[in-house]
Rosetta silent file (secondary structure, phi, psi, omega in degrees, C-alpha in Angstrom):
SEQUENCE: XXXXXXXXXXXXXXXXXXXXXXXXXXXXXXXXXXXXXXXXXXXXXXXXXXXXXXXXXXXXXXXXXXXXXXXXXXXXXXXXXXXXXXXXXXXXXXXXXXXXXXXXXXXXXXXXXXXXXXXXXXXXXXXXXXXXXXXXXXXXXXXXXXXXXXXXXXXXXXXXXXXXXXXXXXXXXXXXXXXXXXXXXXXXXXXXXXXXXXXXXXXXXXXXXXXXXXXXXXXXXXXXXXXXXXXXXXXXXXXXXXXXXXXXXXXXXXXXXXXXXXXXXXXXXXXXXXXXXXXXXXXXXXXXXXXXXXXXXXXXXXXXXXXXXXXXXXXXXXXXXXXXXXXXXXXXX
SCORE:     score description
SCORE:     0.000 S_00000001
   1 L     0.000  138.492  177.345   -8.372  -59.855  -22.213 S_00000001
   2 L  -141.873  161.360  179.765  -11.664  -58.499  -21.033 S_00000001
   3 L  -108.568  135.745  178.982  -13.474  -58.122  -17.788 S_00000001
   4 L   -75.558  134.444  178.770  -16.874  -59.539  -17.232 S_00000001
   5 L   -78.466  121.521  177.300  -19.420  -56.944  -16.253 S_00000001
   6 L  -100.956  139.141 -179.890  -20.974  -57.768  -12.889 S_00000001
   7 L   -67.322  130.401 -179.721  -24.306  -56.358  -11.977 S_00000001
   8 L   -82.705  123.200 -176.635  -24.000  -53.731   -9.272 S_00000001
   9 L   -75.923  -10.293 -176.813  -26.327  -54.508   -6.357 S_00000001
  10 L   -96.893  144.851  175.136  -26.421  -50.837   -5.228 S_00000001
  11 L   -74.707  163.859  179.935  -28.746  -48.181   -6.604 S_00000001
  12 H   -60.028  -40.695 -178.557  -27.283  -44.956   -8.014 S_00000001
  13 H   -64.641  -39.423  178.703  -28.464  -42.932   -5.017 S_00000001
  14 H   -66.439  -42.136  179.012  -26.813  -45.351   -2.579 S_00000001
  15 H   -60.893  -42.929  179.551  -23.571  -45.249   -4.581 S_00000001
  16 H   -62.156  -40.101 -179.048  -23.575  -41.440   -4.547 S_00000001
  17 H   -64.175  -43.673 -179.349  -24.122  -41.426   -0.796 S_00000001
  18 H   -62.957  -44.300 -178.795  -21.232  -43.862   -0.223 S_00000001
  19 H   -63.268  -45.894  179.739  -18.882  -41.842   -2.469 S_00000001
  20 H   -61.514  -42.143 -179.938  -19.753  -38.523   -0.807 S_00000001
  21 H   -63.079  -44.957  179.254  -19.323  -40.032    2.649 S_00000001
  22 H   -62.609  -43.140  178.349  -15.929  -41.500    1.762 S_00000001
  23 H   -62.121  -40.407  179.210  -14.731  -38.207    0.240 S_00000001
  24 H   -63.278  -41.316  179.210  -15.847  -36.302    3.354 S_00000001
  25 H   -65.167  -42.237  178.658  -13.968  -38.745    5.599 S_00000001
  26 H   -62.388  -44.263  179.694  -10.804  -38.431    3.492 S_00000001
  27 H   -62.768  -42.937 -179.585  -11.022  -34.599    3.552 S_00000001
  28 H   -63.665  -43.464  178.298  -11.591  -34.578    7.307 S_00000001
  29 H   -62.635  -38.786  179.483   -8.636  -36.929    7.876 S_00000001
  30 H   -63.950  -45.457  179.419   -6.471  -34.745    5.630 S_00000001
  31 H   -62.947  -42.481 -179.872   -7.393  -31.562    7.507 S_00000001
  32 H   -62.562  -41.125  178.749   -6.819  -33.260   10.846 S_00000001
  33 H   -61.480  -42.549  179.976   -3.417  -34.464    9.647 S_00000001
  34 H   -63.635  -40.077 -179.789   -2.501  -30.909    8.558 S_00000001
  35 H   -65.000  -35.358 -179.977   -3.586  -29.549   11.919 S_00000001
  36 H   -71.378  -26.806 -177.678   -1.428  -32.159   13.664 S_00000001
  37 H   -67.892  -32.239 -178.146    1.550  -31.190   11.538 S_00000001
  38 L  -121.850  113.997  175.001    1.629  -27.632   12.916 S_00000001
  39 L   -80.978  163.306  176.746    1.146  -26.947   16.604 S_00000001
  40 H   -54.685  -36.115  179.144    0.209  -23.442   17.799 S_00000001
  41 H   -65.887  -40.030  179.603    3.814  -23.001   18.896 S_00000001
  42 H   -68.036  -39.349  177.287    5.071  -23.943   15.450 S_00000001
  43 H   -62.836  -42.351  178.886    2.620  -21.573   13.784 S_00000001
  44 H   -63.252  -38.126  178.916    3.761  -18.790   16.127 S_00000001
  45 H   -64.964  -45.076  177.444    7.391  -19.555   15.271 S_00000001
  46 H   -58.779  -41.978 -178.287    6.658  -19.404   11.530 S_00000001
  47 H   -65.535  -39.115 -178.801    4.874  -16.101   12.018 S_00000001
  48 H   -70.089  -28.543 -179.994    7.766  -14.615   13.981 S_00000001
  49 H   -81.623  -18.199 -179.797   10.235  -15.658   11.285 S_00000001
  50 L   -70.351  157.805  175.280    8.149  -14.096    8.487 S_00000001
  51 E   -88.157  118.532 -178.434    8.845  -10.561    7.253 S_00000001
  52 E   -96.216  128.188 -172.085    6.025   -8.299    8.441 S_00000001
  53 E  -128.823  128.859  175.052    5.309   -5.358    6.157 S_00000001
  54 E   -88.549  122.418  179.158    2.931   -2.415    6.663 S_00000001
  55 E  -122.810  162.287  175.671    1.192   -1.493    3.411 S_00000001
  56 L  -129.742  155.300 -178.266   -1.458    1.000    2.401 S_00000001
  57 L   -76.884   71.262  173.217   -3.960    0.815   -0.484 S_00000001
  58 L  -125.663  167.370 -179.566   -2.060    2.937   -2.995 S_00000001
  59 H   -65.149  -24.837  176.506   -0.606    1.990   -6.371 S_00000001
  60 H   -60.082  -30.086 -175.908    2.870    2.024   -4.788 S_00000001
  61 H   -93.849   -9.505 -179.009    1.880   -1.042   -2.771 S_00000001
  62 H   -54.932  -41.402  179.561    0.187   -2.976   -5.584 S_00000001
  63 H   -57.162  -37.122  179.554    3.392   -4.831   -6.555 S_00000001
  64 H   -70.928  -40.102  175.623    3.666   -6.359   -3.081 S_00000001
  65 H   -59.409  -43.439 -179.275    0.014   -7.409   -3.083 S_00000001
  66 H   -66.419  -40.854  179.489    0.584   -8.990   -6.490 S_00000001
  67 H   -60.836  -34.620  178.153    3.814  -10.663   -5.353 S_00000001
  68 H   -74.874  -44.056 -175.695    1.876  -12.258   -2.501 S_00000001
  69 H   -69.972  -38.757 -172.912   -1.161  -13.253   -4.601 S_00000001
  70 L   -94.774    3.044  176.719    0.719  -14.646   -7.608 S_00000001
  71 L    82.082   10.373  179.361    3.363  -16.582   -5.717 S_00000001
  72 H   -63.818  -44.020  178.997    6.275  -14.379   -6.731 S_00000001
  73 H   -63.041  -44.833  179.760    7.409  -14.037   -3.113 S_00000001
  74 H   -60.024  -39.598 -177.829    7.026  -17.780   -2.510 S_00000001
  75 H   -64.664  -23.833  178.239    9.089  -18.570   -5.619 S_00000001
  76 L   -91.399   -2.622 -178.587   11.957  -16.547   -4.124 S_00000001
  77 L    82.112   21.456 -178.287   11.673  -18.342   -0.794 S_00000001
  78 L  -101.793  122.969  172.252   10.284  -15.283    0.982 S_00000001
  79 L  -100.115  114.107 -178.553    7.615  -15.680    3.654 S_00000001
  80 E  -129.900  153.128  176.904    6.001  -12.298    4.198 S_00000001
  81 E  -121.704  120.450  178.418    2.928  -10.997    5.981 S_00000001
  82 E   -94.320  128.098  177.919    1.236   -7.880    4.608 S_00000001
  83 E  -113.080  112.981 -176.125   -0.577   -5.718    7.152 S_00000001
  84 E   -87.437  125.977  175.308   -2.924   -3.213    5.503 S_00000001
  85 L  -120.379  148.317 -178.439   -3.373    0.145    7.213 S_00000001
  86 L  -101.871  -10.349 -178.375   -5.587    2.973    6.012 S_00000001
  87 L  -131.076  139.715 -178.825   -3.853    5.802    7.887 S_00000001
  88 H   -64.678  -31.230  179.762   -0.193    6.795    7.973 S_00000001
  89 H   -64.767  -31.109  177.208   -0.337    7.418   11.713 S_00000001
  90 H   -73.549  -33.383  173.785   -1.213    3.735   12.204 S_00000001
  91 H   -64.049  -43.546  177.720    1.752    2.752   10.038 S_00000001
  92 H   -54.758  -48.398 -178.367    3.953    4.975   12.241 S_00000001
  93 H   -62.183  -42.292 -177.748    2.727    3.183   15.358 S_00000001
  94 H   -61.645  -41.960 -178.466    3.250   -0.262   13.810 S_00000001
  95 H   -80.302  -31.686  177.288    6.892    0.373   12.940 S_00000001
  96 H   -65.418  -38.605 -178.574    7.674    2.249   16.149 S_00000001
  97 L   -86.474   -0.785  177.147    6.374   -0.635   18.265 S_00000001
  98 L    78.719   16.109  177.294    8.159   -3.234   16.157 S_00000001
  99 L   -70.901  -26.795  177.388    4.990   -4.903   14.858 S_00000001
 100 L  -131.747  156.211  177.055    6.452   -4.600   11.344 S_00000001
 101 L   -97.548  -35.427 -179.120   10.005   -4.396   10.016 S_00000001
 102 E  -120.214  144.669 -178.922    9.224   -2.645    6.718 S_00000001
 103 E  -146.153  148.438  172.762    6.568    0.015    6.148 S_00000001
 104 E   -88.614  125.470 -175.475    5.158    2.164    3.371 S_00000001
 105 E  -150.406 -149.813  171.560    5.384    5.797    4.403 S_00000001
 106 E  -144.326  165.904 -172.293    6.802    9.083    3.138 S_00000001
 107 H   -68.961  -28.567  177.482   10.024   11.002    3.690 S_00000001
 108 H   -64.414  -47.968 -179.205    8.358   13.741    5.758 S_00000001
 109 H   -70.790  -33.341  178.772    7.072   11.231    8.267 S_00000001
 110 H   -62.617  -41.760  177.440   10.320    9.249    8.137 S_00000001
 111 H   -60.234  -45.291 -178.111   12.285   12.329    9.207 S_00000001
 112 H   -68.254  -35.642  178.156    9.915   12.917   12.109 S_00000001
 113 H   -62.982  -29.969 -177.452    9.977    9.259   13.158 S_00000001
 114 L   -66.739  -10.203  176.614   13.760    9.492   13.493 S_00000001
 115 L   -65.643  -29.895 -176.866   13.321   11.670   16.552 S_00000001
 116 L  -124.427  -18.393 -175.261   12.460    8.518   18.532 S_00000001
 117 L  -137.581  138.160  179.230   13.223    5.533   16.261 S_00000001
 118 L   -76.441  107.125 -176.536   16.137    4.819   13.923 S_00000001
 119 E  -116.133  138.836  175.006   14.427    4.732   10.517 S_00000001
 120 E  -123.561  141.656  176.076   16.013    4.238    7.110 S_00000001
 121 E   -96.619  121.632 -173.561   14.414    4.836    3.703 S_00000001
 122 E  -110.683  -18.154 -176.277   15.314    1.977    1.350 S_00000001
 123 E  -155.050  140.819 -177.654   13.035    2.379   -1.674 S_00000001
 124 E   -92.127  156.353  170.644   11.040    5.197   -3.223 S_00000001
 125 L  -104.363  173.836 -177.715    7.410    5.301   -4.231 S_00000001
 126 L  -143.077    8.662 -178.282    6.000    7.142   -7.212 S_00000001
 127 L   -63.563  141.534  178.436    2.230    7.407   -6.784 S_00000001
 128 L   -84.008  159.906  176.175    0.811   10.814   -7.676 S_00000001
 129 E  -117.921  133.554 -175.445   -1.354   12.930   -5.378 S_00000001
 130 E  -128.806  146.993  174.043   -4.403   14.691   -6.772 S_00000001
 131 E   -95.890  120.678  177.790   -6.867   17.292   -5.555 S_00000001
 132 E  -115.287  124.716  174.635  -10.463   16.263   -6.233 S_00000001
 133 E  -100.966  145.087 -174.830  -13.350   18.679   -5.636 S_00000001
 134 L   -67.058  147.877 -178.746  -16.837   17.252   -5.282 S_00000001
 135 L   -66.122  149.685  178.444  -19.118   17.374   -8.295 S_00000001
 136 L    90.530   -3.687 -177.299  -21.730   20.094   -8.448 S_00000001
 137 L   -93.097   -5.531 -178.091  -19.551   22.738   -6.750 S_00000001
 138 L    55.867   41.626  176.891  -18.499   24.506   -9.980 S_00000001
 139 L  -114.622  117.823 -179.689  -14.892   24.360   -8.897 S_00000001
 140 L  -132.742   -7.810 -179.612  -12.409   23.688  -11.668 S_00000001
 141 L  -124.590  154.247 -177.644   -9.439   25.954  -10.815 S_00000001
 142 H   -61.392  -41.713 -176.247   -7.167   26.097   -7.808 S_00000001
 143 H   -64.400  -17.995  176.775   -7.988   29.743   -7.022 S_00000001
 144 H   -79.007   -3.924  179.499  -11.641   28.734   -6.653 S_00000001
 145 H   -84.161   -0.785 -176.846  -10.671   26.623   -3.645 S_00000001
 146 L   -57.598  132.539  179.417  -10.325   29.710   -1.432 S_00000001
 147 L    63.342   21.933  174.472  -12.046   29.246    1.962 S_00000001
 148 L  -105.188  163.386 -177.739  -13.004   25.673    1.098 S_00000001
 149 E   -95.265  127.306  178.946  -12.175   22.549    3.087 S_00000001
 150 E  -120.640  113.004 -179.005   -9.520   20.194    1.719 S_00000001
 151 E   -73.833  129.483 -179.388   -9.122   16.909    3.592 S_00000001
 152 E  -142.268 -178.661  165.588   -5.480   15.881    4.097 S_00000001
 153 L  -115.531  118.701 -170.452   -3.217   14.094    6.562 S_00000001
 154 L   -66.529  147.530 -179.811   -1.163   16.765    8.301 S_00000001
 155 L    52.531   51.910  179.066    2.636   16.809    8.071 S_00000001
 156 L  -147.976 -175.262 -179.010    2.668   14.225    5.331 S_00000001
 157 H   -60.855  -33.166  179.297    2.926   13.979    1.561 S_00000001
 158 H   -69.321  -37.079  177.622   -0.701   15.182    1.165 S_00000001
 159 H   -66.320  -41.759  178.336    0.019   18.281    3.237 S_00000001
 160 H   -58.116  -48.385 -176.540    3.148   18.956    1.163 S_00000001
 161 H   -73.344  -22.871  172.618    1.242   18.836   -2.121 S_00000001
 162 H   -66.319  -44.067  174.644   -1.518   21.030   -0.719 S_00000001
 163 H   -59.173  -47.087 -177.338    1.141   23.697   -0.075 S_00000001
 164 H   -60.586  -41.704  179.343    2.603   23.152   -3.532 S_00000001
 165 H   -61.307  -45.642 -179.408   -0.815   23.497   -5.152 S_00000001
 166 H   -66.085  -40.183  177.896   -1.487   26.800   -3.379 S_00000001
 167 H   -60.144  -39.242 -178.346    1.969   28.114   -4.264 S_00000001
 168 H   -65.662  -22.948  179.348    1.346   27.377   -7.952 S_00000001
 169 L  -104.794   10.861  179.942   -1.758   29.592   -7.806 S_00000001
 170 L    57.115   39.990  177.285   -0.035   32.329   -5.726 S_00000001
 171 L  -105.765  157.914  178.148   -2.379   31.648   -2.834 S_00000001
 172 L   -81.871  155.440  178.626   -1.608   31.785    0.884 S_00000001
 173 H   -60.373  -30.930 -175.926   -1.393   28.641    2.997 S_00000001
 174 H   -82.717    0.099 -176.209   -4.271   29.972    5.073 S_00000001
 175 H   -73.379  -15.920  176.149   -6.570   30.339    2.062 S_00000001
 176 L  -126.521  152.282  174.903   -7.958   26.811    2.504 S_00000001
 177 E   -91.836  138.724 -174.053   -9.089   24.915    5.567 S_00000001
 178 L  -122.918   76.716  174.677   -7.360   21.569    6.068 S_00000001
 179 L   -63.365  139.908 -178.990   -9.341   19.165    8.249 S_00000001
 180 E   -83.713  118.110  173.285   -7.281   16.107    9.126 S_00000001
 181 L  -129.743   97.404 -173.017   -8.699   12.886    7.742 S_00000001
 182 L   -70.066  -37.648 -173.802   -5.975   10.275    8.051 S_00000001
 183 L   -70.493  118.987 -177.357   -7.918    7.333    6.653 S_00000001
 184 H   -60.402  -45.613 -177.040   -7.465    7.175    2.849 S_00000001
 185 H   -70.235  -31.817  175.984  -10.711    5.345    2.205 S_00000001
 186 H   -68.526  -41.765  175.710  -12.642    7.700    4.501 S_00000001
 187 H   -57.517  -42.763  179.521  -11.250   10.725    2.630 S_00000001
 188 H   -63.108  -45.241 -178.450  -12.392    9.094   -0.597 S_00000001
 189 H   -65.198  -33.156  178.521  -15.855    8.349    0.779 S_00000001
 190 H   -66.780  -36.611  174.003  -16.227   11.957    1.982 S_00000001
 191 H   -68.862  -44.689 -175.753  -15.613   13.170   -1.574 S_00000001
 192 H   -60.679  -36.962 -176.786  -17.895   10.489   -2.989 S_00000001
 193 L  -100.473    2.697  176.776  -20.779   11.459   -0.705 S_00000001
 194 L    74.998   25.465 -178.971  -20.171   15.225   -0.733 S_00000001
 195 L   -85.005   -8.729 -179.290  -19.269   15.521    2.959 S_00000001
 196 L  -141.386  154.397  179.128  -16.189   17.671    2.208 S_00000001
 197 L   -66.137  -41.767 -175.675  -15.414   20.269   -0.439 S_00000001
 198 E  -162.532  168.980  176.539  -12.312   18.462   -1.645 S_00000001
 199 E  -152.907  153.528  172.282   -9.550   16.048   -0.684 S_00000001
 200 E   -97.587  122.069 -172.180   -6.036   15.173   -1.740 S_00000001
 201 E  -127.060  145.698  173.438   -6.014   11.515   -2.741 S_00000001
 202 E   -84.183  169.597  169.554   -3.409    9.048   -3.982 S_00000001
 203 L   -72.488  142.772    9.347   -3.845    6.678   -6.890 S_00000001
 204 L   -95.819    5.013 -175.339   -6.023    4.727   -7.518 S_00000001
 205 H   -66.583  -32.721  178.553   -8.635    6.653   -5.460 S_00000001
 206 H   -63.836  -40.553  177.719   -8.162    9.866   -7.415 S_00000001
 207 H   -66.151  -38.833  178.886   -9.003    8.040  -10.657 S_00000001
 208 H   -61.080  -46.089 -178.287  -12.025    6.423   -9.032 S_00000001
 209 H   -67.806  -32.516  174.362  -13.386    9.766   -7.858 S_00000001
 210 H   -66.167  -40.963  176.676  -12.801   11.259  -11.301 S_00000001
 211 H   -59.741  -33.092 -179.698  -14.718    8.306  -12.781 S_00000001
 212 L   -77.695   -4.142  176.605  -17.568    9.156  -10.371 S_00000001
 213 L   101.103    5.842  177.755  -17.781   12.644  -11.883 S_00000001
 214 L   -79.632  160.456 -170.703  -15.830   14.667   -9.309 S_00000001
 215 E   -90.695  120.104  174.847  -13.573   17.481  -10.500 S_00000001
 216 E   -81.457  114.954 -175.280   -9.858   16.863  -10.876 S_00000001
 217 E   -98.616  -36.776 -171.695   -8.224   20.197   -9.979 S_00000001
 218 E  -157.851  142.312  173.959   -4.550   19.369   -9.580 S_00000001
 219 E  -133.818  136.641  178.720   -2.154   16.422   -9.845 S_00000001
 220 L   -60.562  142.298 -175.236    1.422   16.309   -8.602 S_00000001
 221 L   -64.970  146.451 -179.393    3.918   16.375  -11.500 S_00000001
 222 L   -61.309  -30.925 -177.740    5.281   13.073  -12.808 S_00000001
 223 L   -76.874   -4.055  175.216    8.839   14.291  -12.397 S_00000001
 224 L    93.847 -163.021   13.289    8.303   14.605   -8.654 S_00000001
 225 L   -70.621  145.189  178.611    9.652   15.107   -6.126 S_00000001
 226 L   -94.581  106.462 -172.244    8.514   11.600   -5.141 S_00000001
 227 L   -94.040  -19.870  177.760    8.101   11.749   -1.384 S_00000001
 228 E   -69.373  150.042 -174.028    6.494    8.388   -0.691 S_00000001
 229 E  -160.105  158.332  172.221    8.984    5.766    0.417 S_00000001
 230 E   -98.021  129.824 -175.984    9.527    2.336    1.942 S_00000001
 231 E  -122.428  157.002  176.047   11.205    2.501    5.320 S_00000001
 232 E  -127.599  154.027  175.545   12.758    0.006    7.719 S_00000001
 233 E   -90.571  114.577 -174.622   13.289    0.019   11.458 S_00000001
 234 L   -95.991   85.743  177.981   17.055   -0.130   11.982 S_00000001
 235 L  -135.818 -164.817 -174.423   17.541   -1.764   15.375 S_00000001
 236 L   -65.737  -19.246 -179.972   18.962   -4.956   16.883 S_00000001
 237 L   -77.845  -12.083 -178.318   16.210   -7.087   15.297 S_00000001
 238 L   -85.142   69.401 -177.375   17.512   -6.211   11.814 S_00000001
 239 L   -87.530 -171.067 -177.274   19.893   -9.173   11.733 S_00000001
 240 H   -61.061  -35.996  178.985   21.304  -11.121    8.783 S_00000001
 241 H   -63.376  -46.274  179.787   18.056  -13.087    8.407 S_00000001
 242 H   -66.610  -38.791  178.010   15.972   -9.907    8.174 S_00000001
 243 H   -57.360  -45.144 -179.248   18.499   -8.344    5.785 S_00000001
 244 H   -66.509  -39.085  178.024   18.123  -11.290    3.432 S_00000001
 245 H   -62.722  -43.572  179.738   14.309  -11.132    3.692 S_00000001
 246 H   -64.819  -39.240  176.756   14.276   -7.423    2.843 S_00000001
 247 H   -59.897  -42.500  178.435   16.580   -8.063   -0.099 S_00000001
 248 H   -69.079  -34.867  176.843   14.131  -10.696   -1.357 S_00000001
 249 H   -62.318  -45.073  178.557   11.191   -8.357   -0.737 S_00000001
 250 H   -62.028  -39.736  178.775   12.811   -5.690   -2.908 S_00000001
 251 H   -65.480  -43.592  178.896   13.458   -8.332   -5.572 S_00000001
 252 H   -63.713  -40.482  178.348    9.845   -9.558   -5.418 S_00000001
 253 H   -60.863  -45.543 -177.719    8.617   -5.951   -5.627 S_00000001
 254 H   -62.668  -44.840  179.849   10.788   -5.288   -8.663 S_00000001
 255 H   -63.304  -47.601 -177.404    9.580   -8.406  -10.482 S_00000001
 256 H   -65.034  -38.977  179.412    5.910   -7.736   -9.685 S_00000001
 257 H   -61.668  -38.875 -178.175    6.124   -4.062  -10.709 S_00000001
 258 H   -78.219  -17.761  179.288    7.498   -5.043  -14.097 S_00000001
 259 H  -101.755   -0.468 -171.624    4.844   -7.728  -14.561 S_00000001
 260 L   -56.583  -38.541 -176.843    1.894   -5.644  -13.341 S_00000001
 261 L   -89.826    3.527  177.042    0.558   -4.895  -16.809 S_00000001
 262 L   -64.100  133.556 -177.291    0.993   -8.468  -18.012 S_00000001
 263 H   -58.134  -27.161 -179.733   -2.340   -9.780  -19.257 S_00000001
 264 H   -64.734  -24.255 -174.912   -1.869  -12.889  -17.103 S_00000001
 265 H  -103.285    0.458 -172.908   -2.180  -10.788  -13.946 S_00000001
 266 H   -62.026  -41.745  178.550   -5.065   -8.503  -14.893 S_00000001
 267 H   -64.536  -37.394  178.234   -7.741  -10.540  -13.116 S_00000001
 268 H   -66.014  -42.784  178.468   -5.604  -10.696   -9.999 S_00000001
 269 H   -61.831  -43.861  178.204   -5.045   -6.932  -10.047 S_00000001
 270 H   -59.794  -42.427 -179.076   -8.791   -6.354  -10.432 S_00000001
 271 H   -63.822  -40.611  178.664   -9.484   -8.677   -7.520 S_00000001
 272 H   -64.159  -43.602 -179.931   -6.966   -6.847   -5.325 S_00000001
 273 H   -60.773  -34.023  179.772   -8.458   -3.450   -6.215 S_00000001
 274 H   -81.627  -45.644 -172.956  -11.889   -4.698   -5.159 S_00000001
 275 H   -80.352  -42.836 -176.281  -10.997   -6.768   -2.091 S_00000001
 276 L   -93.485  -37.831 -175.925   -8.115   -4.778   -0.569 S_00000001
 277 L   -93.035  -13.087  178.173   -8.665   -1.290   -1.983 S_00000001
 278 L    61.576   33.061  175.101  -12.490   -1.436   -1.820 S_00000001
 279 L   -76.354  137.171 -179.965  -12.855    0.110   -5.272 S_00000001
 280 L   -59.784  135.471 -176.929  -16.396   -0.222   -6.635 S_00000001
 281 H   -53.510  -38.164 -177.595  -16.565   -3.118   -9.166 S_00000001
 282 H   -69.578  -16.398 -179.021  -18.066   -0.886  -11.866 S_00000001
 283 H   -96.422  -20.071 -172.653  -15.072    1.476  -11.611 S_00000001
 284 H   -56.753  -45.499 -177.201  -12.261   -1.085  -11.592 S_00000001
 285 L   -70.304  -16.002 -179.784  -12.140   -1.573  -15.368 S_00000001
 286 L   -91.927   -7.014 -178.637  -12.032    2.207  -15.903 S_00000001
 287 L   -89.063  124.946  175.951   -8.972    2.697  -13.707 S_00000001
 288 L   -94.150  104.017 -176.673   -5.648    2.836  -15.500 S_00000001
 289 L   -73.648  115.988  176.988   -3.169    1.517  -12.983 S_00000001
 290 L   -96.023  104.863 -172.247    0.081    3.443  -13.296 S_00000001
 291 L   -84.980  154.333  170.268    2.613    1.096  -11.764 S_00000001
 292 L   -60.586  151.158 -179.925    5.970    1.910  -10.243 S_00000001
 293 L   -69.080  -25.284 -176.453    8.822    1.299  -12.683 S_00000001
 294 L   149.312 -168.022 -177.736   10.469   -1.041  -10.210 S_00000001
 295 L   -77.254  118.726  178.864   12.687   -0.881   -7.159 S_00000001
 296 L  -136.322  151.317  177.118   14.550    2.443   -6.991 S_00000001
 297 L   -69.902  145.542  168.300   16.345    4.354   -4.262 S_00000001
 298 L   -60.153  147.328 -178.425   14.738    7.461   -2.757 S_00000001
 299 L  -100.589  153.318 -175.186   16.484   10.503   -4.176 S_00000001
 300 H   -65.650  -29.901  178.076   18.289   13.161   -2.205 S_00000001
 301 H   -63.930  -43.541  178.874   16.297   15.993   -3.832 S_00000001
 302 H   -63.388  -40.081  178.885   13.034   14.564   -2.504 S_00000001
 303 H   -63.300  -40.271  178.190   14.587   14.199    0.947 S_00000001
 304 H   -64.923  -40.478  177.812   15.711   17.842    0.864 S_00000001
 305 H   -61.440  -40.033  178.828   12.192   18.930   -0.144 S_00000001
 306 H   -64.217  -43.143  179.244   10.780   16.975    2.794 S_00000001
 307 H   -66.188  -41.724  178.629   13.256   18.600    5.198 S_00000001
 308 H   -61.323  -40.758  178.808   12.562   22.079    3.782 S_00000001
 309 H   -60.309  -44.722 -179.893    8.827   21.520    4.255 S_00000001
 310 H   -68.708  -36.900  176.790    9.326   20.625    7.923 S_00000001
 311 H   -61.794  -44.885 -179.371   11.673   23.570    8.446 S_00000001
 312 H   -62.522  -32.398  178.347    9.074   25.953    6.993 S_00000001
 313 L   -86.982   -1.374 -176.336    6.480   24.525    9.380 S_00000001
 314 L    57.874   39.747 -179.821    8.949   24.721   12.285 S_00000001
 315 L  -125.058   18.443  178.260    8.456   20.994   12.846 S_00000001
 316 L   -75.223  122.593 -179.403   11.911   19.730   11.953 S_00000001
 317 L   -64.388  146.456  176.848   13.096   17.431   14.759 S_00000001
 318 L   -75.956  151.719  175.720   16.298   18.364   16.542 S_00000001
 319 L    62.745   22.357  174.869   19.360   16.161   16.186 S_00000001
 320 L  -111.193  124.305  179.245   18.028   14.470   13.040 S_00000001
 321 L  -103.089  102.209 -175.116   20.324   14.512   10.011 S_00000001
 322 H   -55.243  -35.727 -176.176   18.109   13.891    6.944 S_00000001
 323 H   -59.660  -22.061 -177.713   21.050   12.943    4.699 S_00000001
 324 H   -85.307   -2.998 -174.985   21.594    9.803    6.782 S_00000001
 325 L   -75.834  -35.601 -176.155   18.089    8.454    6.126 S_00000001
 326 E   -76.516  127.949 -173.649   18.644    7.039    2.627 S_00000001
 327 L  -123.518  116.566 -176.259   20.095    3.548    2.815 S_00000001
 328 L   -98.070   27.352 -179.254   21.434    1.887   -0.317 S_00000001
 329 L   -65.265  -34.814 -171.945   21.979   -1.527    1.305 S_00000001
 330 L  -106.276  -19.498  176.374   19.232   -3.218   -0.719 S_00000001
 331 L  -131.673  127.503  179.325   19.190   -1.159   -3.934 S_00000001
 332 L  -116.409  138.290 -178.418   22.317    0.083   -5.595 S_00000001
 333 L   -70.475    0.000    0.000   22.372    2.738   -8.302 S_00000001
């Protein structure tokens, strides 16, 4: 059987125009249909049912970004919304006001938040904190930092490691000036442009600044204590639905952390570092991303270190029992 070829009365240009027009109409009808499927009220309902999570651009948060980008969360049936903040004080506000249920923070801030909000720490972070001095200053040792300005975020993990750094060099707390620069990316830019003597930065910004030629003076030890942590707001909104979502979030985090170095995800990780972390494209390939091992509970030693730090600063809130902060509901040893 064969088909007889009939001469086409239309020119190629006319045919192309007809095809393009038809495709445009089909696409428009499809979009309109999708818009009709979800009303603003339905979209708002979906958004309210999603798990809202406050994240910051550190390596501790990379697994969640990857879980969202690569469909790991979707495959588990988890609808989550990641809200990126550049300053811990903004994360504090978000969880205090109930804009998010889960937040990336640290144990020092979690203790202080408990003065007004019931906060629980459910998972630990492991990103290191490093002191970077700007290039050209001839500063390579901690004792050379005397009377220099080190940008930190006060009463947080960066402040803790600044104390630790000075203690290791037998220096006084007052030997350096500590201007408060809460915004992580702003602290990084101040080092990059020489607007500050030094700053304490988390990964991956510390590696980026080292790549740019700035001087790495100190890095927090791998064995910890690991003070960064994931926290939840423990109030009446934390119902069975939210519990299940958080359990799935921890599972998605664990899967993504273990797959982070998989060659299949390398392009996605690079894209996240550029788009979300604002790392310069030329530096991305030089950064060795040190991923969290997976989902682990915060440890009691780190919590004690956080409490001791606040006691020494006379900023420990009254009526807060630090031992009650760690919650093993979602991760069991």
